[in-house]
N, C-alpha and C positions, 0 to 999 in steps of 0.2 A: 522746634525748630530752631537748624544753625542760626547763625552771620550771613553763612551762602544765602539761605533758602532766603530768605527774610531781604535781598537784595536785585534777586532773585523777579518779589515776586512787583518785588517796588516799581521793576522795568520795566520803559510800558511795548510788545507788542510792537517792530515797526510790520511794513506792509513787503513781499517782492516785488521790487519793477516788475511792470506789463509789459516791460521789452526784457528783460530777463525769460516767463514765464514765456515768449513766445519762441526765443530761441531752441531755451533745456525741451521742446514741447518738440519744435521744429530739429531737432537735435535728435533726440529718441525719434522720430517715424524717419530718419533716413538707418540712426542703427537696423530695425527690424523690417526683414525683408516679406514689400506685402503679399507676395507668393512664393513656399517655397513648395521644391519636390516632394514628394513621394520619399526616395532616397535619401532627401538631405534627412530629412525630419525622421524616415527613423533611423537615424545613421544617433540621432541625436538622444530618439529614446535608448540607447543599444547601446552607447552609452555612458545614460545615467539610472543604467545599469546596474551593464556591469565596472560601472566605477570603483563601488566605496572596495571590491577588493581584489583589483587584476588581479595579482599573483596565480590566484585561488583559482577564480576560471580557465587560465591557459594552463595549468598544470592539468584541471579537468574536461583540456579542447585535445593537451594533452598525451591523459589519458583515452581518448576516442582514438585519433588514431589509430594510437596504435595496433587497440584491439580491434575497430576500421582493417591494419595490416596485415594481424595476424587474420580472420579470415576470411581475407582477401587468398594469404599462404596457403590458406588447408583445404582450401573449398574446391582444386582435382585434385586430394586425396582421398575425398570422403568417397564422392563418385564410382574415383579407378573402383572402394571396395565393394562401390554396394553394386558394380556387372560382376567383380570376382566370385561374387559371395555366396557359395549355396544353402539351397535351404534348409530345415527344420529335418534334423535324422529320423531313420528308421525312428530309434528307440524314445524321439519324443513325439511318437505320432503313438504305438505302443504305448510309454505311459497314458498318454491324453484319454485313449479309447478307456484302457483300469479306472483310471479316476471317473469316465462317463459312464460306467456302469456297476461300480458303488454308488457313486451316485441314482443310477433310476433305481437300484434296490435301499437306497437311501428310503428311496418318498415315494417305496412303490404304496402302495391304501389300500391290498393284505395285506395283511402281518404272516408268517412266512415261523415262527412258533408258534409253540402251543400257550395257551389263556394262562398264563395264572390259577394256578386254585385261588377258589376266596376264601378269607378267612375266615376261622369257625368260630360262629357266635356263640359263647359257653351264654348254660342259661341263667334267670332270671335270677335268682341270692333275694332272701332274705333280709331284711331288711334289718339294719343293725342299733334297740336304741342306744351305743353301750357310749360311741363317739357326743351323742347327745348331754349323757352323763357326765364325761367325763366334764364338757365346755360348762356343765352347770356349778362341777360344782367346789 
């Protein structure tokens, strides 16, 4: 231990006078409001949450405002386009019918093609001892 720590250990602890304690507690009670409104508490929580990076949060808020404004600006155009848009063309429906017919042909349980010929089985041949003789030689 260095000299300062030794001197510090030799000093006797003094107690705080009772009058100071009462004054400190009274000042603390006055500083803390007993009943806070919901909005005040909400504001404190939001401020504590946003405080580390207020510029970043402001940038995010600005982007959301721009997105909202763009959405409002283009909202009328989409409804007008939807009213003037025509239904699918005759070619679309014809292509859809062709696809449906093709799928029903593929899924048809009755085969329309002739069955393939079965492969003819070769007659059994006599076994050869030749392979065995090579392996033992």
